[in-house]
N, C-alpha and C positions, 0 to 999 in steps of 0.2 A: 738617563737610561741608555744602555748600550744597544746599538743597532747591529743585527747580524743578518747574514744571508745564508739560508740553509736550503737543501734540496730534500724532497720526500719522494718515496716510491709512490706509484699511482694509488695502490690500496690505502696507504697512510694518508695521502692527500685527500682522497675521497672521504675517508673517515673524518678528517679534520673539517672538511667542508660541511659534512652532514651534521657535525656537532654545532657548528656555527649556525647552519640553517635551522636547526631545531631551537635556536635561541638559548641553548644551554650556556653558550659563551658568546660574547659580542664580536670576537675576532680570533683568528688563529693564534695571534700573539698572546692573547689572554689565556687561551687553552694551553699553549706550550709552557707559559710561565707557571700555570697551575700544575701541570705534569711534572715540571722540574721541582717545584716546591714539595710535591708528594714524594718524589724520588729522594730528595734531600732528607725529608722526615723519615722515610723508610731506612735510608742509609744510617741515620743517627741511631735508630732502634737496633739495627744490625751491629753497629759499632759497640753499643751499650751491651748487647748480649755477648759479643765476642770478648769484651773486657771482663764481664762477669764469669764467663766460662774459663778464661785464662786464670783468673783469680781463684776460682773454685778448684781447678786442677792442681794448683799449687798448695791449696789449703788442706787437702786430704778429704777424708770421708765426713759425711754429715749424718747426724742422728735424726734429722727431720724426716718426716714422711714425705713421699713424692707429692701428695696433694698440697701440703704446706709450702713446699718449695715453689710449686707452680703458682699458688696464691700470692706469695710474696713477689715473685717475678712479675706477675700480671699487675699487681698494684703499683709497682715501681714504674712499669712501662707507661701506665696511664696517668702518672702524676705529672 
């Protein structure tokens, strides 16, 4: 595992310490790794949506109703 040295603002450091103190996480490192995992997952979703939008813009109009398009998009995101 790679070791890093990072600095936090006081409010962010206080929040990190509070999360560890609440026993939600066992260490700041565990919490930071979890936040990075969440950010990576969110970025993957954003990339997927951007790809779908780019493809949709190139394909022209859809005959599907808005609700059906949203249902399909949501089912694919959660797969």
